[in-house]
N, C-alpha and C positions, 0 to 999 in steps of 0.2 A: 303690187306688194301686199303681202298678208299682214294685216294689222290686228291680229287677234291671237288669243291662246288657242290651244288645240281643242278639237271637238265641236259639236254643234253644226248648225246649218249656216253656210256662208251666203252672204248677199253681196253681189258685185254691182256697184253702180258708180257713176261719175257724172256730175252736172255738165261737164264739157260736151257730152253727147247731145245735150239739148240744143246745141248751136247748129246742128245739121238741119238745114231748111230746104226741103225739096220744092217749095213754092206755095204761093197763096192757095188755100183751099185743098191742099193735098191731104189725103187721108193719113199718110204716115207723118203725123205732126208731132212736135215736141211734147204736147200734152200727154201723149201715150206713156212717156217716161215720167213726166212730172207727177202724174197721179200716183205712180208707184213710189217715187221718191218721197212725196208728202206723207204717204201712209206708212212706209217701212223704214224711213231714214233713222228714226229714233226708237223703233220698236225694240223691246227687250228680248233677250234670248237668242240673238243672231250674232254671227261673226262677220264683221265688215271687211271686205276686200276691195281695194281700189283698183281702178283701171290703169294700165300703162300703154304707151304707144308701142304697138307691135313693130318689129323691124320689117323691112321689105323682104328680107330673106325668109322670115317666118311666113309671111303671106304667100311667098312664092313656093311654099311646100305644095300648094294645090293650084295656084294661079300662074299663068304665063307671065314672065317678068315684064313683057310689053304691056299687059293689062295693068299690072301694078304701076308702071310708069305713067300710063294714061290717066288712071285715077289720081295719082300724085300730082299730075299737071293741073288738076282743077283747084289746088290749094290757092287761096287768096283771090279766086275769080268769083264774081258775083253769081253767075249762072252758067252751068255747062249741062247740056241736055244729051243723055245717052239714048233714050227712047221716049215714047209718049208717057210712060209711067215713071221714068227714072231720071232724076236730075240732081245736081249738086249746087251747094252754095260755097262761100269762101272757107267755111270751117268743116265741110263734109269729110274731106280726106282725114283730118285729125280725128273726127268722130269715128270713122270707119276703122282707123288704126287702134283707137282706144277700145272699140268693141272687140276686135280680134285679141288684143293683148289682155284684156280683162277676162275673156272666156278662157284663154289658154292658162292664165295664172290661177283662175278658180279651179280648173281641172288639175293643175299641178298641186294645188293645196290639198285637194281631195286625195290624190295619189299619195302624197306625203303624210297623210293622216292629220294635217293641221285643221281640217274641217271634215265632217262626215259626208256631207253632200252640199249642194248649193244651187242657187238660181242666179243667172246673170241677166240683169236688166240692161239691154243694149239696144241701140239703134245707130245706123240703119240695120235692118234685118239682113239675113244672108242666104237663105236656102235656094233662091232663084239664081244666084250668081254662078255663072259658068266659068270654066277655066280661063276663057279669054273674053268674057262679056259680062257687063253689068246689065241687070234687067229686073223687072218686077219689084222696084223699090230697093234692090240689093246691090251693093258695090263689091264687097268681099264675102266669101262664104264662111262665116264665123265658125259654125259647127264642123264643117269639113276640115278647116285648118286645125281645129282642136283635135279631131280624130286623127289626122295625119301626125300631129305632134305626139299624141299618146302612143301611136304605133312607133314613131321614131325613138321614143324613150323606153321601148321594150315591152309594151303591152301587146299581147298576141292577137286579141280579138276585141273589136269595138262594135257595139250596136248603136245605131242611130234610129230613134223612134220619132217620127215627124207626124204630129196630129194637126198641123195647120190646115185650114180649109183648102189651101192651094197645094198642088203637088210640088215637091221640092226637086224640080228638074235638075238644078245645078248639083245638088248633093248626089242624086242618083247617077248622073253622068260621070262625076268625078271618081266614083267608086264602083261602077258597074262591072269592071273586070278585075276587081280586087277581092280575093276570097277572105281577107282578114277583116272586112267591114261589112256588116249586115245593115242594109238600109231598109227601113220599114216606113211606109207612108199610108195613112188613112186620109182621104181627101175627097172633095166633091168632084164628080166626073160625069160627063165631060164639062170642063171648065178651064179657065186659065191655069197653066200655060199650054194645055192641050196634051201633055204627057201624063203618064201614070196609069196606063191600062194594066189589067191583071196579067196580061201576057208579057209584060216587060219584067223579066226576071233576072237580068244580068246577062253577061256574055263571057265567053272564054272561061278562064279559071274562076271568074266571079259568077258563073251561072248558078242561080239559086240563092244568091246573096242580095237580091232585090225582091222585096215583098210589097207589092202594091195592092191596096184595098180600096178600089174606086167606089165611092158612095154616091148613089143618086141623090139629087136635091130632095130635101124633105126628110131624109133620114135623121134620126135623133139618138137619144141615149140608148134605147133598147137595141137598135141595130149595131151601134158602135160597140156596145158591151159584148154582144155576141161575137163580133169580129175579133175582139181582143181575146175572148175565152177560147174560140175555136180555131183561130188562125195565128194571131200575133204571138201570144204567149207560147203555144206549143212549138212553133218554129224557132222563136228566140231562145227558148230553153234548150233546144237541140244544138243551136249555135254556141251556147255557153259563153257569152261575152265576159270579158274582164273589166269592162267599163260600159256604162249606159249613158248616152247623151240623148237629150230630148229637145227636139225643135218644137218649142211650145208656142204655137200660134193659137190665139183666142178668137179668130174669126170663124171658127166652127160653131161658136155660140149663136143661137138663134137671133140674138139682138144685133148681130153685126150687119152694117149697111151694105157690105160687099158680097155677102155670101147667101147660100140657100140651104145650109144644113140647119138642124134644130137641136143641137146639143145644148145642155144646160150646165150650170156649175157642178151639179151632181155627176154628170157625165164626164166632165173634165177631171174631177177628183177620182172617178173610177179609173180613168186612163193613167193618171199619176200613180194611183195605188198599184196598178198592174205593173207599171215600169219599175216602181220601187221594189215590188216583190221579186221581179226578175233580177234586179241588182243585188238584192239580199241573197238570192239563191245561188247566183253564179259569179258575182263580182265583188263580194265582200261589202255590199251596200254602196259601192261607188257609183253615184249618179249625179249628173249636173243637167239642169234645165236651162235653156237659152231662149230668150224672148224672140219670137219671129213676128208673125202678123197679129192682127186684132185691132179693130178700129172703132169699136164702141167702148168708151172709157169705163162704163160700169161692168161690162163683160170682162175686160182686162183685169180690173181690180178684183172681181169675184173669182175669176179663174186662177189668178196668181195666189190669192188667199187659200184656195183649195189645195193647190200644189204644195205650198209651203206648209200647210197643216199636215199633209201626208209626210212630207220630208221630216217634220218634227215629231212624227210618231203618232199622230192622231189616227186611230184605227176605226173611228166611227164610219159606218157606211150609210150614206144618205140614199133614200129611195130614188130610183131613176124616174124621171118625170115624163119624157117624151119618147116617141117612137114605139115600134112593135118589133120584137126580135124575129117574129115569123116572117116579116117582110124581107129579111136578109137571106132567105133560103137560096135564091138564085145567085146572089153575090158569093156566098160561102162556097157553093158548088163550083163556080167559075174559078175562084182563087185556088181552091183545092186542086182542081185539074191542072192549073198552071204550075203549082208548086210540088205536086206529087212526085215528079222525077227526082226531086232533091231532098225532100223531107217526108217524115211520117206524119200525115195530116188526115 
């Protein structure tokens, strides 16, 4: 439910998502949200949007109903293990429904003009969740469900920009034959989950609607900035989305314990600025970021602060700190070759 007057940046959060507990020592721990709640709960100048429980029909816009039923069956059970990375506790199903419902409602509020843009602080994350499978800490694909809902409500084209360290296999597969959704991913490669090569460009009517930018370990701000300037923005501008969704993972930060990229908060802000610029140019400014991965609490806090600064109109450009754009020569060449049948690159 929207609990604010019109305008401004919306923040969606709900303490009930802290109850999701994937197990002792698991990196996807409640503190990932707690640090954001503590910092932003009472911050001035934001519009607060609460989460609601998504219905099973909403979730089934992208997921097999049998998968929805399987996750629902975990409610009230102390531990259900889906794979080595992904398990649930008694409150996980509720948290996953709140994540979906909150993201959908934040997007709806942006479309209605009740807020200008927004950030959804959610867990569990979603971009690894496949149509019929929970994996990679993810139960339901929050961003994919939001994109499908926006399309069902009449928007013609939705762009999803995923800068999480890991490739969003679930999001790619859910839309790879859909020409109305452009999925863009910058990610460490080769790495978990093994997908996301530059040659994965979509299929059938969706050919050219998947843009993968596979980054070698060690790449940082300079290489990522070049990828956005020469690949992501030129292609996304040609697609001309009516809404921009960001799968905002902060494990691409060099401090993250699970990753090997070397992006800094300045690089995160650069990506956020590029996405916001795209939204201003083609989508009337309509953009929503959704928390995905990120397991260093300082990196999450700094990254979210940078994104929110951009959303609130801070146009200061911080100098990029890490990387060397020249090292991206081969990457840019490979991605251009894969995308040139579909776009002017």
